[in-house]
SEKOLTOR-596906 format. One record per atom (N, C-alpha, C): x, y, z; residue number from 0; atom name. Coordinates in Angstrom, 3 decimals. Last residue first. Example, Ala and Ser with C-alpha at 12.3 -4.5 7.8 and 13.67 -1.06 7.14 Angstrom:
BEGIN
<site <12.850 -2.250 7.080> 1 'N'>
<site <13.670 -1.060 7.140> 1 'CA'>
<site <12.900 0.030 7.870> 1 'C'>
<site <13.190 -5.690 7.800> 0 'N'>
<site <12.300 -4.500 7.800> 0 'CA'>
<site <13.200 -3.300 7.800> 0 'C'>
//
This chain:
BEGIN
<site <21.734 -10.154 -20.388> 71 'N'>
<site <23.047 -10.830 -20.377> 71 'CA'>
<site <23.982 -10.210 -21.362> 71 'C'>
<site <19.544 -8.396 -18.207> 70 'N'>
<site <20.083 -8.653 -19.538> 70 'CA'>
<site <21.453 -9.309 -19.437> 70 'C'>
<site <17.362 -9.758 -15.735> 69 'N'>
<site <18.556 -8.986 -16.097> 69 'CA'>
<site <19.047 -9.375 -17.488> 69 'C'>
<site <13.857 -9.534 -16.013> 68 'N'>
<site <15.049 -10.375 -16.027> 68 'CA'>
<site <16.264 -9.517 -16.390> 68 'C'>
<site <11.542 -8.046 -13.796> 67 'N'>
<site <12.281 -8.019 -15.063> 67 'CA'>
<site <13.523 -8.893 -14.927> 67 'C'>
<site <8.463 -9.160 -12.384> 66 'N'>
<site <9.895 -8.848 -12.259> 66 'CA'>
<site <10.572 -8.886 -13.626> 66 'C'>
<site <5.389 -7.524 -13.227> 65 'N'>
<site <6.223 -8.724 -13.184> 65 'CA'>
<site <7.694 -8.347 -13.084> 65 'C'>
<site <3.924 -5.258 -10.950> 64 'N'>
<site <4.517 -5.493 -12.260> 64 'CA'>
<site <5.369 -6.759 -12.179> 64 'C'>
<site <0.938 -4.442 -9.314> 63 'N'>
<site <2.189 -5.201 -9.321> 63 'CA'>
<site <2.649 -5.414 -10.751> 63 'C'>
<site <-0.329 -1.249 -8.749> 62 'N'>
<site <-0.425 -2.489 -9.506> 62 'CA'>
<site <0.938 -3.152 -9.581> 62 'C'>
<site <-0.712 -0.071 -5.483> 61 'N'>
<site <0.020 0.051 -6.730> 61 'CA'>
<site <-0.064 -1.283 -7.468> 61 'C'>
<site <-3.423 1.224 -3.783> 60 'N'>
<site <-2.628 0.043 -4.107> 60 'CA'>
<site <-1.954 0.273 -5.451> 60 'C'>
<site <-3.499 4.048 -1.547> 59 'N'>
<site <-3.843 3.364 -2.789> 59 'CA'>
<site <-2.943 2.150 -2.970> 59 'C'>
<site <-4.582 6.665 0.575> 58 'N'>
<site <-3.951 5.352 0.429> 58 'CA'>
<site <-4.423 4.714 -0.873> 58 'C'>
<site <-3.967 10.020 0.979> 57 'N'>
<site <-4.802 9.069 0.252> 57 'CA'>
<site <-4.021 7.771 0.066> 57 'C'>
<site <-4.157 12.362 3.400> 56 'N'>
<site <-3.268 11.331 2.887> 56 'CA'>
<site <-4.162 10.278 2.263> 56 'C'>
<site <-4.914 15.915 3.327> 55 'N'>
<site <-5.245 14.502 3.475> 55 'CA'>
<site <-4.096 13.628 2.999> 55 'C'>
<site <-5.995 18.976 4.504> 54 'N'>
<site <-4.832 18.226 4.039> 54 'CA'>
<site <-5.146 16.764 4.313> 54 'C'>
<site <-8.574 21.353 3.687> 53 'N'>
<site <-8.102 20.122 4.317> 53 'CA'>
<site <-6.778 19.679 3.706> 53 'C'>
<site <-10.799 24.131 4.191> 52 'N'>
<site <-9.573 23.566 3.619> 52 'CA'>
<site <-9.166 22.317 4.394> 52 'C'>
<site <-13.429 26.276 3.304> 51 'N'>
<site <-13.026 25.114 4.093> 51 'CA'>
<site <-11.818 24.498 3.408> 51 'C'>
<site <-13.963 29.724 3.267> 50 'N'>
<site <-13.407 28.572 2.560> 50 'CA'>
<site <-12.997 27.499 3.562> 50 'C'>
<site <-15.473 31.335 4.985> 49 'N'>
<site <-15.454 31.635 3.553> 49 'CA'>
<site <-14.987 30.427 2.747> 49 'C'>
<site <-17.371 31.581 7.849> 48 'N'>
<site <-16.471 30.717 7.095> 48 'CA'>
<site <-16.604 31.022 5.600> 48 'C'>
<site <-17.483 34.840 9.346> 47 'N'>
<site <-18.160 33.684 8.750> 47 'CA'>
<site <-17.146 32.874 7.942> 47 'C'>
<site <-15.974 37.007 10.120> 46 'N'>
<site <-16.476 36.122 11.161> 46 'CA'>
<site <-17.217 34.909 10.630> 46 'C'>
<site <-15.124 38.183 7.726> 45 'N'>
<site <-16.091 38.885 8.562> 45 'CA'>
<site <-16.720 37.999 9.628> 45 'C'>
<site <-14.172 35.239 6.752> 44 'N'>
<site <-14.412 36.531 6.124> 44 'CA'>
<site <-15.507 37.217 6.932> 44 'C'>
<site <-11.732 32.688 7.288> 43 'N'>
<site <-12.883 33.470 7.716> 43 'CA'>
<site <-12.959 34.779 6.954> 43 'C'>
<site <-10.866 29.466 6.287> 42 'N'>
<site <-10.607 30.892 6.143> 42 'CA'>
<site <-11.885 31.630 6.530> 42 'C'>
<site <-10.196 26.576 8.272> 41 'N'>
<site <-11.110 27.382 7.456> 41 'CA'>
<site <-10.635 28.825 7.424> 41 'C'>
<site <-8.885 23.228 8.397> 40 'N'>
<site <-8.930 24.620 8.823> 40 'CA'>
<site <-9.847 25.388 7.896> 40 'C'>
<site <-7.519 20.104 9.212> 39 'N'>
<site <-8.698 20.836 8.740> 39 'CA'>
<site <-8.602 22.264 9.260> 39 'C'>
<site <-5.334 17.411 8.470> 38 'N'>
<site <-5.531 18.750 9.028> 38 'CA'>
<site <-6.767 19.383 8.403> 38 'C'>
<site <-5.638 14.763 7.664> 37 'N'>
<site <-4.508 15.131 8.510> 37 'CA'>
<site <-4.752 16.458 9.212> 37 'C'>
<site <-7.735 12.230 7.015> 36 'N'>
<site <-7.716 13.687 7.112> 36 'CA'>
<site <-6.648 14.057 8.129> 36 'C'>
<site <-7.118 9.628 4.886> 35 'N'>
<site <-6.929 10.080 6.261> 35 'CA'>
<site <-6.877 11.603 6.245> 35 'C'>
<site <-8.774 7.310 2.815> 34 'N'>
<site <-8.288 8.676 2.997> 34 'CA'>
<site <-8.207 8.991 4.484> 34 'C'>
<site <-8.511 4.503 0.536> 33 'N'>
<site <-8.836 5.143 1.808> 33 'CA'>
<site <-8.249 6.535 1.884> 33 'C'>
<site <-7.987 3.686 -2.019> 32 'N'>
<site <-8.735 2.760 -1.165> 32 'CA'>
<site <-9.109 3.369 0.178> 32 'C'>
<site <-7.820 4.830 -5.407> 31 'N'>
<site <-7.648 5.070 -3.978> 31 'CA'>
<site <-8.506 4.108 -3.162> 31 'C'>
<site <-6.573 3.933 -8.234> 30 'N'>
<site <-7.675 3.432 -7.411> 30 'CA'>
<site <-7.409 3.681 -5.924> 30 'C'>
<site <-4.530 5.635 -9.518> 29 'N'>
<site <-5.646 4.987 -10.208> 29 'CA'>
<site <-6.819 4.659 -9.302> 29 'C'>
<site <-3.099 8.796 -9.105> 28 'N'>
<site <-3.410 7.519 -8.474> 28 'CA'>
<site <-4.627 6.911 -9.157> 28 'C'>
<site <-2.912 11.215 -10.403> 27 'N'>
<site <-1.683 10.455 -10.189> 27 'CA'>
<site <-1.949 9.028 -9.736> 27 'C'>
<site <-5.466 12.154 -10.482> 26 'N'>
<site <-4.660 12.315 -11.691> 26 'CA'>
<site <-3.387 11.469 -11.615> 26 'C'>
<site <-6.424 11.924 -7.935> 25 'N'>
<site <-6.828 10.891 -8.893> 25 'CA'>
<site <-6.063 11.010 -10.213> 25 'C'>
<site <-5.872 14.156 -6.486> 24 'N'>
<site <-4.851 13.103 -6.480> 24 'CA'>
<site <-5.189 11.985 -7.470> 24 'C'>
<site <-8.186 15.669 -6.839> 23 'N'>
<site <-6.902 16.199 -7.310> 23 'CA'>
<site <-5.824 15.128 -7.374> 23 'C'>
<site <-10.158 14.123 -5.606> 22 'N'>
<site <-10.210 14.352 -7.060> 22 'CA'>
<site <-8.858 14.812 -7.586> 22 'C'>
<site <-9.330 14.429 -2.951> 21 'N'>
<site <-9.272 13.102 -3.572> 21 'CA'>
<site <-9.322 13.231 -5.092> 21 'C'>
<site <-9.853 17.173 -2.617> 20 'N'>
<site <-8.491 16.660 -2.458> 20 'CA'>
<site <-8.346 15.295 -3.122> 20 'C'>
<site <-12.642 17.215 -2.970> 19 'N'>
<site <-11.788 17.976 -3.883> 19 'CA'>
<site <-10.349 17.464 -3.818> 19 'C'>
<site <-13.438 15.726 -0.747> 18 'N'>
<site <-13.722 15.217 -2.095> 18 'CA'>
<site <-12.853 15.921 -3.132> 18 'C'>
<site <-12.651 17.536 1.237> 17 'N'>
<site <-12.018 16.220 1.165> 17 'CA'>
<site <-12.226 15.626 -0.228> 17 'C'>
<site <-14.432 19.616 0.647> 16 'N'>
<site <-12.992 19.875 0.569> 16 'CA'>
<site <-12.221 18.558 0.482> 16 'C'>
<site <-16.863 18.417 1.214> 15 'N'>
<site <-16.567 18.781 -0.179> 15 'CA'>
<site <-15.079 19.072 -0.371> 15 'C'>
<site <-16.522 18.239 4.001> 14 'N'>
<site <-16.741 17.031 3.198> 14 'CA'>
<site <-16.422 17.295 1.720> 14 'C'>
<site <-16.429 20.879 4.778> 13 'N'>
<site <-15.212 20.084 4.889> 13 'CA'>
<site <-15.333 18.811 4.049> 13 'C'>
<site <-18.257 22.984 2.394> 12 'N'>
<site <-18.111 22.138 3.591> 12 'CA'>
<site <-16.762 21.442 3.613> 12 'C'>
<site <-18.202 25.272 0.484> 11 'N'>
<site <-19.419 24.678 1.027> 11 'CA'>
<site <-19.236 23.946 2.351> 11 'C'>
<site <-15.967 26.059 -0.800> 10 'N'>
<site <-16.706 27.123 -0.125> 10 'CA'>
<site <-17.920 26.577 0.639> 10 'C'>
<site <-13.081 24.020 -0.401> 9 'N'>
<site <-14.461 24.156 -0.854> 9 'CA'>
<site <-15.109 25.336 -0.128> 9 'C'>
<site <-10.025 22.240 -1.148> 8 'N'>
<site <-10.784 23.331 -0.550> 8 'CA'>
<site <-12.177 23.365 -1.141> 8 'C'>
<site <-7.216 20.050 -0.437> 7 'N'>
<site <-8.405 20.462 -1.160> 7 'CA'>
<site <-9.112 21.583 -0.437> 7 'C'>
<site <-4.213 18.167 -0.946> 6 'N'>
<site <-4.994 19.165 -0.223> 6 'CA'>
<site <-6.175 19.569 -1.089> 6 'C'>
<site <-2.275 15.154 -0.369> 5 'N'>
<site <-3.045 16.074 -1.211> 5 'CA'>
<site <-3.733 17.098 -0.324> 5 'C'>
<site <0.028 12.458 -0.588> 4 'N'>
<site <-0.472 13.627 0.129> 4 'CA'>
<site <-1.197 14.553 -0.844> 4 'C'>
<site <-0.367 8.975 -0.884> 3 'N'>
<site <-0.101 10.240 -1.571> 3 'CA'>
<site <-0.712 11.371 -0.753> 3 'C'>
<site <0.940 5.786 -0.153> 2 'N'>
<site <0.182 6.944 0.305> 2 'CA'>
<site <0.617 8.175 -0.482> 2 'C'>
<site <0.509 2.223 -0.765> 1 'N'>
<site <1.244 3.488 -0.849> 1 'CA'>
<site <0.335 4.629 -0.425> 1 'C'>
<site <0.847 -1.167 0.000> 0 'N'>
<site <0.000 0.000 0.000> 0 'CA'>
<site <0.900 1.239 0.000> 0 'C'>
//
């Protein structure tokens, strides 16, 4: 199992920010199997939440490749 770090944001919710982070890492990772939220924070604008932000670690399985034979 391997892990990729990502971050995401949303004006709506932390849940949407996590989904944004997973979408961003899907460009590098084929099939994520889990996500760990490492950090959550929000930007405020006049005392109200303007942007929800998260840092996550996305776990994925790397496809096994057959071993290569050394050249002679």
